[in-house]
gemmi code that builds the backbone of each chain (N, CA, C; Angstrom):
import gemmi

chains = {
    "A": [
        ("MET", (123.047, 31.288, 30.203), (122.374, 32.509, 30.067), (121.056, 32.367, 31.365)),
        ("LYS", (120.354, 31.206, 31.027), (119.175, 31.196, 31.971), (119.684, 30.889, 33.438)),
        ("HIS", (120.788, 29.981, 33.654), (121.318, 30.139, 35.012), (121.866, 31.293, 35.417)),
        ("VAL", (122.483, 32.124, 34.553), (122.519, 33.654, 34.985), (121.436, 34.347, 35.595)),
        ("LEU", (120.504, 34.126, 34.775), (119.354, 35.039, 35.345), (118.564, 34.271, 36.254)),
        ("GLY", (118.637, 33.322, 36.556), (118.228, 32.505, 37.699), (118.989, 33.011, 38.974)),
        ("LEU", (120.328, 33.220, 38.866), (121.137, 33.512, 39.924), (120.792, 34.880, 40.427)),
        ("VAL", (120.826, 35.622, 39.163), (120.479, 36.988, 39.565), (118.981, 37.184, 40.534)),
        ("PHE", (117.928, 36.598, 40.093), (116.501, 36.663, 40.554), (116.778, 36.113, 42.150)),
        ("LEU", (117.549, 34.858, 42.307), (117.818, 34.288, 43.559), (118.421, 35.487, 44.396)),
        ("ALA", (119.454, 36.250, 43.984), (119.908, 36.966, 44.956), (118.821, 38.374, 45.074)),
        ("LEU", (118.084, 38.622, 44.222), (117.047, 40.002, 44.375), (115.842, 39.066, 45.256)),
        ("GLY", (115.641, 38.008, 44.961), (114.588, 37.329, 45.948), (114.956, 37.337, 47.515)),
        ("LEU", (116.193, 37.183, 47.557), (116.720, 37.128, 49.124), (116.617, 38.442, 49.755)),
        ("CYS", (116.358, 39.605, 48.772), (116.463, 40.914, 49.604), (114.855, 40.865, 49.923)),
        ("GLY", (113.889, 40.297, 49.260), (112.568, 40.707, 49.632), (112.041, 41.886, 48.998)),
        ("CYS", (110.654, 42.258, 49.199), (110.180, 43.493, 48.820), (109.454, 44.074, 49.959)),
        ("ALA", (109.551, 43.544, 51.238), (109.015, 44.200, 52.469), (110.040, 43.818, 53.696)),
        ("ALA", (110.024, 45.006, 54.497), (111.069, 44.911, 55.481), (110.170, 45.157, 56.679)),
        ("THR", (110.177, 44.628, 57.793), (109.408, 44.838, 59.027), (110.760, 44.969, 60.064)),
        ("THR", (110.823, 45.908, 60.852), (111.756, 46.096, 61.830), (111.180, 46.453, 63.255)),
        ("GLY", (111.538, 45.652, 64.288), (110.654, 46.365, 65.564), (111.892, 46.497, 66.514)),
        ("ASN", (111.689, 47.306, 67.469), (112.621, 47.444, 68.529), (112.018, 47.972, 69.761)),
        ("TYR", (112.698, 47.863, 71.203), (112.264, 48.759, 72.315), (113.790, 48.797, 72.757)),
        ("ARG", (113.369, 50.271, 73.678), (114.332, 50.748, 74.497), (113.983, 50.914, 75.862)),
        ("PRO", (114.550, 50.176, 76.912), (113.943, 50.457, 78.198), (114.293, 52.078, 78.723)),
        ("LEU", (113.090, 52.561, 79.292), (113.195, 54.051, 79.720), (113.985, 54.180, 81.062)),
        ("GLY", (114.117, 53.142, 81.967), (114.867, 53.357, 83.009), (115.433, 51.871, 83.470)),
        ("GLU", (114.921, 51.385, 84.610), (114.991, 50.101, 84.977), (114.657, 49.012, 83.972)),
        ("ARG", (115.238, 48.104, 83.798), (115.153, 47.065, 82.548), (114.180, 45.847, 83.464)),
        ("TYR", (113.454, 45.457, 82.721), (112.207, 44.475, 83.310), (112.569, 43.131, 82.591)),
        ("PRO", (112.255, 42.187, 83.344), (112.313, 40.648, 82.559), (111.246, 40.601, 81.480)),
        ("ALA", (111.549, 39.834, 80.415), (110.980, 39.557, 79.345), (109.866, 39.093, 79.717)),
        ("ARG", (108.589, 39.171, 79.015), (107.222, 38.431, 79.244), (107.637, 37.383, 78.179)),
        ("PRO", (106.653, 36.215, 78.051), (106.657, 35.453, 76.859), (106.380, 36.039, 75.757)),
        ("GLU", (106.807, 35.646, 74.318), (106.918, 36.212, 73.290), (105.412, 36.663, 72.759)),
        ("HIS", (104.478, 35.858, 73.089), (103.094, 36.080, 72.626), (102.123, 36.227, 73.799)),
        ("CYS", (102.852, 37.261, 74.618), (101.845, 37.359, 75.906), (100.889, 38.412, 75.520)),
        ("GLU", (99.848, 38.318, 76.560), (98.608, 39.394, 76.411), (98.825, 40.640, 76.653)),
        ("VAL", (98.559, 41.482, 75.739), (99.341, 43.041, 75.825), (97.775, 43.901, 75.683)),
        ("VAL", (97.673, 44.691, 76.526), (96.439, 45.582, 75.902), (97.144, 46.923, 75.167)),
        ("VAL", (96.119, 46.944, 74.021), (96.664, 48.351, 73.494), (95.740, 49.597, 73.444)),
        ("PHE", (96.224, 50.555, 74.179), (95.242, 51.714, 74.227), (95.334, 52.761, 73.380)),
        ("LYS", (94.494, 52.585, 72.230), (94.373, 53.663, 71.003), (94.091, 54.893, 71.382)),
        ("ASP", (93.094, 54.818, 72.371), (92.248, 56.352, 72.371), (92.514, 56.914, 73.616)),
        ("GLY", (93.606, 56.642, 74.496), (93.540, 57.191, 75.790), (94.194, 56.229, 76.678)),
        ("PRO", (94.836, 57.038, 77.873), (95.537, 56.095, 78.788), (94.616, 54.935, 79.599)),
        ("PRO", (95.162, 54.209, 80.266), (94.461, 53.065, 81.011), (94.102, 53.930, 82.365)),
        ("GLY", (92.907, 53.455, 82.602), (92.172, 53.802, 83.731), (92.611, 53.401, 85.045)),
        ("ARG", (93.871, 52.822, 85.317), (94.626, 52.158, 86.601), (95.680, 52.550, 86.522)),
        ("PRO", (96.388, 52.534, 87.823), (97.932, 53.103, 87.749), (98.684, 52.388, 86.905)),
        ("TYR", (99.684, 53.200, 86.244), (100.795, 52.546, 85.638), (102.026, 53.272, 85.563)),
        ("ALA", (103.241, 52.652, 84.848), (104.384, 53.273, 84.763), (104.895, 53.064, 83.372)),
        ("ALA", (105.628, 54.277, 82.975), (105.816, 54.096, 81.581), (107.742, 53.178, 81.737)),
        ("ILE", (107.655, 52.086, 80.838), (108.940, 51.528, 80.982), (109.832, 51.258, 79.725)),
        ("SER", (109.124, 51.591, 78.489), (110.168, 51.156, 77.381), (109.228, 52.048, 76.358)),
        ("ARG", (110.152, 52.547, 75.289), (110.061, 53.149, 74.134), (110.021, 51.892, 73.168)),
        ("LEU", (108.838, 51.991, 72.479), (108.482, 50.754, 71.453), (108.512, 51.344, 69.909)),
        ("ASN", (109.083, 50.849, 68.951), (109.183, 51.180, 67.523), (109.082, 50.070, 66.720)),
        ("VAL", (108.161, 50.413, 65.535), (107.672, 49.246, 64.737), (107.765, 49.922, 63.158)),
        ("HIS", (108.705, 49.681, 62.371), (108.877, 50.415, 61.122), (108.534, 49.211, 59.946)),
        ("LEU", (107.715, 49.721, 59.057), (107.490, 48.736, 58.005), (107.487, 49.638, 56.395)),
        ("GLU", (108.309, 48.910, 55.710), (108.569, 49.582, 54.195), (107.985, 48.144, 53.274)),
        ("LYS", (107.226, 48.833, 52.436), (106.843, 47.901, 51.105), (107.160, 48.439, 49.769)),
        ("THR", (107.742, 47.748, 48.861), (107.739, 48.558, 47.431), (106.715, 48.153, 46.553)),
        ("PHE", (106.474, 48.302, 45.388), (105.610, 48.083, 44.580), (104.156, 48.806, 45.157)),
        ("PHE", (104.479, 50.081, 45.757), (103.344, 51.066, 45.977), (102.274, 50.395, 46.999)),
        ("VAL", (102.688, 49.332, 47.810), (101.961, 48.875, 48.470), (101.971, 49.398, 50.026)),
        ("ASP", (100.667, 50.008, 50.379), (100.695, 50.653, 52.010), (100.484, 49.590, 53.104)),
        ("SER", (100.959, 50.043, 54.134), (100.692, 49.339, 55.618), (100.153, 50.341, 56.416)),
        ("ASP", (99.317, 49.501, 57.267), (98.803, 50.256, 58.462), (98.910, 49.631, 59.886)),
        ("PHE", (97.886, 50.078, 60.854), (98.216, 49.753, 62.098), (97.950, 48.176, 62.399)),
        ("SER", (97.374, 47.759, 61.378), (96.727, 46.186, 61.541), (98.134, 45.540, 61.189)),
        ("SER", (99.012, 45.865, 60.022), (100.130, 45.487, 59.607), (101.335, 45.378, 60.956)),
        ("ALA", (101.275, 46.187, 61.851), (101.959, 46.422, 62.786), (101.926, 45.833, 64.252)),
        ("ARG", (100.330, 45.741, 64.330), (100.190, 45.410, 65.660), (100.812, 44.133, 66.283)),
        ("GLY", (100.789, 43.036, 65.357), (101.907, 41.895, 65.592), (103.240, 41.941, 66.465)),
        ("GLU", (103.968, 42.722, 65.705), (105.102, 42.964, 65.884), (105.340, 44.160, 67.168)),
        ("LEU", (104.306, 45.097, 67.225), (104.182, 46.119, 68.264), (104.054, 45.196, 69.847)),
        ("LYS", (102.982, 44.237, 69.659), (102.782, 43.649, 70.627), (103.879, 42.729, 71.197)),
        ("ARG", (104.600, 42.052, 70.345), (105.938, 41.295, 70.586), (106.862, 41.942, 71.399)),
        ("GLN", (107.378, 43.454, 70.856), (108.503, 44.219, 71.259), (107.848, 44.762, 72.724)),
        ("ALA", (106.516, 45.096, 72.928), (106.147, 45.179, 74.206), (106.343, 43.937, 75.266)),
        ("CYS", (105.994, 42.792, 74.928), (106.294, 41.420, 75.789), (107.658, 41.259, 75.815)),
        ("LEU", (108.337, 41.615, 74.982), (109.732, 41.325, 74.932), (110.505, 42.619, 76.310)),
        ("SER", (109.767, 43.704, 76.272), (110.491, 44.738, 77.018), (109.816, 44.488, 78.645)),
        ("GLY", (108.845, 43.588, 78.797), (108.126, 43.507, 79.888), (106.886, 44.117, 80.233)),
        ("ALA", (106.432, 44.703, 79.136), (105.184, 45.735, 79.377), (103.855, 44.961, 79.476)),
        ("ASP", (103.074, 45.547, 80.038), (101.478, 45.099, 80.237), (100.486, 45.678, 79.400)),
        ("ALA", (101.060, 46.836, 78.514), (100.208, 47.594, 77.802), (100.816, 48.265, 77.045)),
        ("VAL", (100.105, 49.061, 76.037), (100.768, 50.089, 75.131), (99.933, 51.103, 75.136)),
        ("ILE", (100.731, 52.293, 75.163), (99.844, 53.690, 75.210), (100.737, 54.649, 74.474)),
        ("ASP", (100.034, 55.790, 73.968), (100.646, 57.082, 73.357), (101.206, 56.532, 71.683)),
        ("ILE", (100.457, 56.076, 71.230), (100.640, 55.528, 69.749), (100.762, 56.647, 68.971)),
        ("GLU", (101.977, 56.618, 68.073), (102.154, 57.669, 67.143), (102.403, 56.971, 65.733)),
        ("GLU", (101.776, 57.343, 64.425), (101.780, 56.748, 63.651), (102.450, 57.689, 62.630)),
        ("LYS", (103.228, 57.329, 61.537), (103.735, 58.210, 60.612), (103.714, 57.347, 59.314)),
        ("HIS", (103.063, 58.146, 58.182), (103.372, 57.746, 56.746), (103.919, 58.621, 56.010)),
        ("SER", (104.883, 57.880, 55.087), (105.771, 58.699, 54.217), (105.943, 57.824, 52.979)),
        ("SER", (106.682, 58.387, 52.085), (106.800, 57.283, 50.850), (108.174, 57.969, 50.069)),
        ("TYR", (108.767, 56.920, 49.501), (110.017, 57.512, 48.609), (109.824, 56.693, 47.321)),
        ("LEU", (109.646, 57.305, 46.015), (109.638, 56.548, 44.769), (108.549, 55.502, 44.866)),
        ("GLU", (108.982, 54.251, 44.517), (107.827, 53.258, 44.811), (107.596, 52.522, 46.311)),
        ("THR", (108.525, 53.241, 47.289), (108.200, 52.473, 48.551), (107.485, 53.168, 49.412)),
        ("ARG", (106.380, 52.510, 50.208), (105.654, 53.066, 51.191), (106.045, 52.830, 52.453)),
        ("ILE", (106.171, 53.764, 53.201), (106.786, 53.560, 54.770), (105.763, 54.158, 55.650)),
        ("TYR", (105.836, 53.060, 56.585), (105.002, 53.275, 57.926), (105.499, 53.180, 59.133)),
        ("ASN", (105.710, 54.285, 60.006), (106.237, 53.880, 61.260), (105.525, 54.312, 62.377)),
        ("LEU", (105.706, 53.314, 63.483), (104.833, 53.415, 64.513), (105.533, 53.647, 65.790)),
        ("SER", (105.410, 54.521, 66.731), (106.099, 54.676, 67.826), (105.029, 54.665, 69.050)),
        ("ALA", (105.556, 54.072, 70.340), (104.516, 54.046, 71.260), (105.267, 54.011, 72.544)),
        ("THR", (104.613, 54.100, 73.768), (105.367, 53.630, 75.061), (104.691, 52.481, 75.709)),
        ("GLY", (105.436, 51.542, 76.093), (105.150, 50.515, 76.688), (104.990, 50.753, 78.020)),
        ("VAL", (104.012, 50.126, 78.972), (103.732, 50.467, 80.383), (103.432, 49.039, 81.082)),
        ("ARG", (103.720, 49.689, 82.480), (103.734, 48.305, 83.508), (102.346, 48.770, 84.434)),
        ("PHE", (101.662, 47.905, 84.518), (100.569, 48.020, 85.700), (101.264, 48.282, 86.987)),
        ("LEU", (100.636, 49.074, 87.811), (101.192, 49.228, 89.271), (100.282, 48.258, 90.221)),
        ("ASP", (99.263, 48.191, 89.907), (98.182, 47.330, 90.879), (98.598, 45.848, 90.696)),
        ("ASP", (98.062, 44.855, 91.426), (98.499, 43.525, 91.443), (97.529, 42.706, 90.165)),
        ("ALA", (96.504, 43.404, 89.803), (95.922, 42.803, 88.700), (96.544, 42.619, 87.143)),
        ("ARG", (97.491, 41.655, 87.133), (98.401, 41.619, 85.714), (97.618, 40.753, 84.706)),
        ("PRO", (97.702, 41.246, 83.551), (97.072, 40.366, 82.446), (97.666, 38.910, 82.492)),
        ("PRO", (96.923, 37.935, 81.885), (97.358, 36.807, 81.729), (98.575, 36.522, 80.984)),
        ("GLN", (99.405, 35.795, 81.369), (100.833, 35.550, 80.264), (100.283, 34.735, 79.195)),
    ],
    "B": [
        ("MET", (133.830, 23.280, 33.382), (134.363, 23.684, 34.647), (134.513, 25.232, 35.009)),
        ("LYS", (135.040, 25.740, 33.583), (135.215, 27.327, 33.490), (134.039, 28.019, 33.923)),
        ("SER", (132.754, 27.463, 33.250), (131.607, 27.976, 33.394), (130.708, 27.811, 34.682)),
        ("THR", (131.291, 26.723, 35.249), (130.820, 26.287, 36.596), (131.218, 27.362, 37.715)),
        ("ALA", (132.597, 27.680, 37.401), (133.478, 28.901, 38.487), (132.909, 30.103, 38.139)),
        ("ALA", (132.534, 30.236, 37.028), (131.924, 31.710, 36.513), (130.569, 31.944, 37.221)),
        ("LYS", (129.624, 30.779, 37.175), (128.240, 30.989, 37.758), (128.424, 31.227, 39.331)),
        ("PHE", (129.672, 30.486, 39.832), (129.538, 30.629, 41.178), (130.275, 31.987, 41.734)),
        ("ALA", (131.150, 32.576, 40.751), (131.549, 33.800, 40.842), (130.277, 35.061, 40.927)),
        ("ILE", (129.534, 34.693, 39.814), (128.274, 35.558, 39.549), (127.506, 35.736, 41.016)),
        ("ALA", (127.304, 34.215, 41.443), (126.486, 34.231, 42.575), (126.829, 35.020, 43.582)),
        ("GLY", (128.124, 34.536, 43.895), (128.812, 35.238, 45.019), (128.639, 36.758, 44.791)),
        ("CYS", (128.902, 37.295, 43.745), (128.888, 38.728, 43.369), (127.337, 39.332, 43.925)),
        ("MET", (126.211, 38.482, 43.530), (124.903, 39.274, 43.430), (124.647, 38.950, 45.091)),
        ("LEU", (125.135, 37.948, 45.616), (124.711, 37.749, 47.178), (125.470, 38.679, 47.920)),
        ("GLY", (126.703, 39.034, 47.483), (127.523, 40.168, 48.344), (126.664, 41.287, 47.896)),
        ("LEU", (126.562, 41.722, 46.799), (125.713, 42.957, 46.741), (124.431, 42.957, 47.167)),
        ("ALA", (123.600, 41.799, 47.446), (122.219, 41.962, 48.205), (122.548, 42.383, 49.770)),
        ("GLY", (123.707, 41.757, 49.924), (123.763, 41.910, 51.523), (124.512, 43.139, 52.040)),
        ("CYS", (125.358, 43.331, 51.313), (126.268, 44.432, 52.002), (125.681, 45.962, 51.835)),
        ("SER", (126.350, 46.836, 52.538), (125.911, 48.347, 52.528), (127.399, 49.086, 52.541)),
        ("ALA", (127.336, 50.296, 52.043), (128.395, 51.288, 52.390), (128.589, 51.621, 53.562)),
        ("THR", (129.864, 51.921, 54.168), (130.329, 52.752, 55.165), (130.359, 54.105, 55.465)),
        ("PRO", (129.467, 54.656, 56.134), (129.311, 56.143, 56.278), (130.734, 56.681, 56.452)),
        ("THR", (131.091, 57.864, 55.939), (132.059, 58.624, 56.214), (131.988, 59.952, 57.150)),
        ("ARG", (132.783, 60.173, 58.009), (132.567, 61.393, 59.061), (132.633, 62.542, 58.127)),
        ("PRO", (131.699, 63.557, 58.149), (131.716, 64.681, 57.516), (132.956, 65.567, 57.626)),
        ("GLY", (133.796, 65.934, 56.908), (135.229, 66.754, 57.326), (134.602, 68.023, 58.430)),
        ("ASP", (135.432, 68.837, 58.601), (135.429, 69.882, 59.685), (134.827, 71.160, 59.187)),
        ("SER", (134.884, 71.132, 57.764), (134.141, 72.389, 57.235), (132.735, 72.182, 56.935)),
        ("VAL", (131.996, 70.839, 57.515), (130.829, 70.618, 57.378), (130.148, 71.235, 58.883)),
        ("PRO", (129.491, 72.047, 59.014), (129.135, 72.321, 60.399), (128.085, 71.259, 61.072)),
        ("SER", (128.657, 71.305, 62.281), (127.802, 70.205, 63.342), (126.411, 70.833, 63.540)),
        ("VAL", (125.532, 70.217, 64.106), (124.217, 70.414, 64.718), (124.363, 70.079, 65.985)),
        ("VAL", (124.024, 71.551, 66.742), (124.067, 71.486, 68.489), (122.732, 71.552, 69.085)),
        ("PHE", (122.638, 70.043, 69.928), (121.513, 70.072, 70.947), (121.893, 70.603, 72.242)),
        ("ASN", (121.025, 71.259, 72.876), (121.048, 71.749, 74.405), (120.664, 70.513, 75.098)),
        ("LYS", (121.481, 69.265, 75.210), (121.323, 68.213, 75.981), (122.313, 67.605, 76.245)),
        ("PRO", (122.572, 66.678, 77.144), (123.768, 65.868, 77.564), (124.112, 64.908, 76.303)),
        ("GLU", (125.241, 64.496, 76.299), (125.526, 63.508, 75.091), (124.753, 62.076, 75.317)),
        ("ALA", (124.475, 61.743, 76.644), (123.830, 60.575, 76.661), (122.325, 60.581, 76.353)),
        ("THR", (121.693, 61.473, 76.629), (120.410, 61.966, 75.949), (120.245, 62.008, 74.405)),
        ("VAL", (121.365, 62.751, 73.734), (121.444, 62.780, 72.389), (121.505, 61.660, 71.780)),
        ("GLN", (122.494, 60.692, 72.398), (122.885, 59.281, 71.686), (121.553, 58.337, 71.855)),
        ("LYS", (120.960, 58.667, 72.716), (119.515, 57.758, 72.457), (118.892, 58.091, 71.798)),
        ("ALA", (118.400, 59.430, 71.480), (117.805, 60.132, 70.448), (117.975, 59.714, 69.160)),
        ("ALA", (119.471, 59.471, 68.926), (120.209, 59.117, 67.761), (119.637, 57.946, 67.324)),
        ("VAL", (119.641, 56.947, 68.320), (119.492, 55.476, 67.945), (117.827, 55.565, 67.733)),
        ("ASP", (117.152, 56.149, 68.251), (115.464, 56.073, 68.049), (115.317, 56.830, 66.876)),
        ("ALA", (116.213, 57.675, 66.521), (116.102, 58.390, 65.135), (116.169, 57.676, 63.968)),
        ("LEU", (117.328, 56.834, 63.898), (117.897, 55.683, 62.993), (116.569, 54.918, 63.043)),
        ("GLN", (116.181, 54.238, 64.015), (115.114, 53.049, 63.887), (113.862, 53.810, 63.362)),
        ("ALA", (113.581, 55.077, 63.711), (112.373, 55.315, 63.031), (112.315, 55.904, 61.824)),
        ("ASN", (113.451, 55.603, 61.100), (113.834, 55.768, 59.560), (113.944, 54.585, 58.813)),
        ("GLY", (114.002, 53.368, 59.682), (114.119, 52.049, 59.197), (115.411, 51.600, 59.160)),
        ("PHE", (116.211, 52.087, 59.865), (117.786, 51.691, 59.912), (117.585, 50.608, 61.081)),
        ("VAL", (118.313, 49.444, 60.870), (118.707, 48.548, 61.854), (120.000, 49.034, 62.455)),
        ("VAL", (120.129, 49.485, 63.826), (121.277, 49.728, 64.368), (122.208, 48.596, 64.522)),
        ("SER", (123.410, 48.766, 64.087), (124.352, 47.829, 64.254), (125.502, 48.210, 65.273)),
        ("LYS", (125.580, 49.725, 65.554), (126.748, 50.046, 66.464), (126.016, 51.334, 67.353)),
        ("SER", (126.313, 51.280, 68.741), (125.716, 52.085, 69.487), (126.535, 52.377, 70.377)),
        ("ASP", (127.756, 53.294, 70.422), (128.681, 53.527, 71.090), (128.251, 55.220, 71.781)),
        ("ALA", (129.098, 55.635, 72.709), (128.633, 56.726, 73.349), (128.694, 58.015, 72.414)),
        ("GLU", (129.713, 57.822, 71.511), (129.980, 58.953, 70.471), (129.880, 58.500, 69.224)),
        ("TYR", (129.160, 57.469, 68.886), (128.862, 56.917, 67.626), (127.812, 55.935, 67.375)),
        ("VAL", (126.894, 56.238, 66.498), (125.772, 55.441, 66.130), (125.783, 55.086, 64.731)),
        ("GLU", (125.677, 53.733, 64.397), (125.449, 53.333, 62.898), (124.472, 52.414, 62.761)),
        ("GLY", (123.828, 52.618, 61.501), (122.985, 51.658, 61.061), (122.495, 51.534, 59.564)),
        ("ALA", (122.092, 50.340, 59.156), (121.627, 50.204, 57.710), (120.362, 49.966, 57.557)),
        ("ARG", (119.832, 50.241, 56.107), (118.509, 49.936, 55.773), (118.423, 48.694, 55.253)),
        ("PRO", (117.485, 47.788, 55.496), (117.539, 46.582, 54.625), (117.116, 46.798, 53.071)),
        ("HIS", (117.794, 46.126, 52.164), (117.513, 46.170, 50.818), (116.276, 45.693, 50.427)),
        ("LYS", (115.267, 46.279, 49.537), (114.105, 45.810, 49.136), (113.975, 45.891, 47.623)),
        ("VAL", (113.538, 44.736, 47.149), (112.995, 44.750, 45.712), (111.967, 45.234, 45.156)),
        ("GLY", (112.123, 46.048, 44.047), (110.781, 46.652, 43.770), (110.587, 46.640, 42.225)),
        ("LEU", (109.246, 47.084, 41.888), (108.864, 47.191, 40.561), (109.759, 47.777, 39.635)),
        ("VAL", (110.426, 49.031, 39.940), (111.291, 49.464, 39.436), (112.988, 49.667, 39.755)),
        ("VAL", (112.937, 50.393, 41.036), (114.351, 50.652, 41.652), (114.586, 49.892, 42.983)),
        ("GLY", (113.242, 49.637, 43.469), (113.432, 49.061, 44.951), (113.753, 50.139, 46.056)),
        ("SER", (114.263, 49.569, 47.207), (114.950, 50.866, 47.922), (115.663, 50.008, 49.189)),
        ("GLY", (116.178, 50.911, 50.186), (117.261, 50.449, 50.953), (118.583, 50.172, 50.589)),
        ("GLY", (119.351, 49.737, 51.587), (121.077, 49.365, 51.243), (121.494, 50.651, 51.547)),
        ("GLU", (120.918, 51.840, 52.108), (121.680, 52.901, 52.527), (122.289, 52.694, 54.030)),
        ("SER", (123.390, 53.228, 54.427), (123.750, 53.061, 55.953), (124.060, 54.500, 56.419)),
        ("ALA", (123.863, 54.810, 57.786), (124.185, 56.216, 58.218), (125.044, 56.187, 59.718)),
        ("GLY", (125.681, 56.987, 59.660), (126.530, 57.303, 60.884), (125.881, 58.524, 61.743)),
        ("VAL", (126.075, 58.515, 62.518), (125.555, 59.846, 63.806), (126.986, 59.699, 64.608)),
        ("TRP", (127.756, 60.944, 64.593), (128.790, 61.152, 65.417), (128.436, 62.227, 66.389)),
        ("LEU", (128.978, 61.867, 67.685), (128.293, 62.914, 68.765), (129.696, 63.543, 69.366)),
        ("ALA", (129.797, 64.669, 69.797), (130.808, 65.157, 70.628), (130.276, 66.164, 71.692)),
        ("SER", (130.725, 66.010, 72.837), (130.217, 66.871, 73.908), (131.015, 67.898, 74.204)),
        ("LEU", (129.822, 69.110, 73.935), (130.651, 70.477, 74.183), (130.725, 70.823, 75.530)),
        ("SER", (129.602, 70.340, 76.119), (129.587, 70.831, 77.836), (128.727, 70.004, 78.176)),
        ("SER", (128.492, 69.885, 79.666), (127.435, 68.999, 80.263), (126.089, 69.158, 79.777)),
        ("ASP", (125.712, 69.972, 78.833), (124.182, 70.124, 78.363), (124.231, 70.542, 77.239)),
        ("LYS", (125.734, 70.321, 76.264), (125.565, 70.733, 74.664), (126.226, 69.752, 74.181)),
        ("THR", (125.764, 69.220, 73.159), (126.278, 67.954, 72.182), (126.081, 68.520, 70.869)),
        ("ALA", (127.313, 68.281, 70.171), (127.405, 68.658, 68.816), (127.199, 67.135, 68.014)),
        ("VAL", (126.443, 67.296, 66.923), (126.011, 66.023, 66.147), (126.316, 66.313, 64.600)),
        ("LYS", (127.105, 65.305, 64.008), (127.063, 65.093, 62.517), (126.745, 63.864, 61.977)),
        ("VAL", (125.858, 64.021, 60.768), (125.127, 62.852, 60.137), (125.527, 62.612, 59.063)),
        ("SER", (125.850, 61.427, 58.331), (126.212, 61.196, 56.970), (125.434, 60.083, 56.782)),
        ("THR", (124.832, 60.007, 55.613), (124.242, 58.596, 54.594), (125.338, 58.376, 53.551)),
        ("ALA", (125.146, 56.999, 53.657), (126.254, 56.552, 52.357), (125.378, 55.534, 51.883)),
        ("LYS", (125.520, 55.480, 50.253), (124.614, 54.814, 49.649), (125.548, 53.464, 48.866)),
        ("SER", (124.942, 52.470, 48.925), (125.648, 51.331, 48.487), (125.767, 51.203, 46.914)),
        ("PHE", (126.387, 50.495, 46.326), (126.407, 50.286, 44.787), (125.413, 49.685, 44.497)),
        ("ALA", (124.884, 48.353, 45.171), (123.639, 47.792, 44.380), (122.461, 48.681, 44.737)),
        ("GLY", (121.664, 49.033, 44.070), (120.350, 49.543, 44.387), (120.586, 50.959, 44.433)),
        ("MET", (121.489, 51.809, 44.019), (121.818, 53.252, 44.385), (120.609, 53.983, 43.853)),
        ("ALA", (120.013, 53.741, 42.460), (118.925, 54.440, 42.002), (117.815, 54.414, 43.156)),
        ("GLY", (117.493, 53.658, 43.717), (116.270, 53.786, 44.559), (116.705, 54.147, 45.944)),
        ("GLN", (117.776, 54.651, 46.120), (118.277, 55.274, 47.427), (118.314, 56.588, 47.884)),
        ("LYS", (118.623, 57.224, 48.954), (118.246, 58.489, 49.212), (119.140, 58.955, 50.434)),
        ("ASN", (119.251, 60.153, 50.628), (120.052, 60.859, 51.652), (118.868, 61.055, 52.867)),
        ("TRP", (119.588, 60.246, 54.159), (118.535, 60.441, 55.173), (118.901, 61.476, 56.258)),
        ("ASP", (120.086, 62.126, 56.051), (120.268, 63.091, 56.958), (119.378, 64.197, 57.578)),
        ("LYS", (118.478, 64.897, 56.634), (117.652, 65.557, 57.232), (116.484, 64.964, 58.373)),
        ("GLU", (116.061, 63.769, 57.503), (115.001, 63.044, 58.095), (115.456, 62.458, 59.518)),
        ("ILE", (116.927, 62.001, 59.764), (117.328, 61.610, 61.060), (117.433, 63.015, 61.933)),
        ("ILE", (117.980, 64.246, 61.531), (118.032, 65.373, 62.499), (116.489, 65.812, 62.968)),
        ("ALA", (115.729, 65.673, 61.811), (114.169, 66.231, 62.052), (113.636, 65.214, 63.260)),
        ("GLU", (114.178, 63.894, 63.198), (113.382, 63.051, 64.231), (114.254, 63.248, 65.594)),
        ("MET", (115.284, 63.431, 65.466), (116.111, 64.096, 66.760), (115.477, 65.107, 67.492)),
        ("ASP", (115.198, 66.100, 66.692), (114.399, 67.183, 66.960), (113.197, 67.193, 67.744)),
        ("LYS", (112.172, 66.233, 67.042), (110.965, 65.848, 67.682), (111.279, 65.269, 69.028)),
        ("SER", (112.362, 64.417, 69.115), (112.553, 63.627, 70.424), (112.933, 64.576, 71.347)),
        ("ILE", (113.991, 65.357, 71.298), (114.698, 65.876, 72.273), (114.760, 67.627, 72.204)),
        ("GLY", (113.814, 67.893, 71.429), (113.630, 69.325, 71.203), (114.452, 69.916, 70.114)),
        ("ALA", (114.179, 71.141, 69.167), (115.106, 71.621, 68.371), (116.178, 71.661, 68.538)),
        ("HIS", (116.939, 71.643, 67.331), (118.685, 71.964, 67.838), (118.695, 73.735, 67.417)),
        ("GLN", (119.909, 73.956, 67.704), (120.436, 75.495, 67.870), (120.003, 75.803, 66.252)),
    ],
}
model = gemmi.Model(1)
for chain_id, residues in chains.items():
    chain = gemmi.Chain(chain_id)
    for i, (resn, *xyz) in enumerate(residues, 1):
        res = gemmi.Residue()
        res.name, res.seqid = resn, gemmi.SeqId(i, " ")
        for name, pos in zip(("N", "CA", "C"), xyz):
            atom = gemmi.Atom()
            atom.name, atom.element = name, gemmi.Element(name[0])
            atom.pos, atom.b_iso = gemmi.Position(*pos), 0.0
            res.add_atom(atom)
        chain.add_residue(res)
    model.add_chain(chain)
structure = gemmi.Structure()
structure.add_model(model)
structure.setup_entities()
């Protein structure tokens, strides 16, 4: 009986109690990915003051059970990773959505990845 | 020996239940479609975005069909996830596309699952404008 319970808990453990998914979709031309942990500037309060072009739509989705909430700080790492993969230098137009279902707390973040049009690129 | 085989069978079943999700079935002709005043390619991209915004991991992304599944999560009482959803598209004209959405719940963790059809359509409305 103990072994059976152990197997049940093993299977449940494999599911985890949190899920983070990140995606990006090119908006037009596909740009080469930058290194996974490249420097990305996040503009939360307005667009950058230098010329840029929107190149990707980014999405990060977090769900946690046990009534545990998520926020921007939990999604920031995955947002930057997706921006790098899409070839973006910076992130603008951040939109956050909180919702819940039963004991699951859901946080979704969508944003636009942009590429600077002048020569001063952030360091890789 | 028998007991070892039984344990492996139980482990196999549990792992299977943890990993698999049901396949969504296309709603019948009696179910009305939702129509967007946009070309099929635009609506298809909006369908992919809508699934991802609702926590689905997209597994199929064809011109006329998009499918995804939500990862299972263990919880205090019922957990969540395990649903899969399909979005069927049909071009009515160069700027009109009919859409049908269906959520399927898996056997494992059904108590913590919900129908995501409305949320998926709402997300598509937000992205490409309200449907007719």
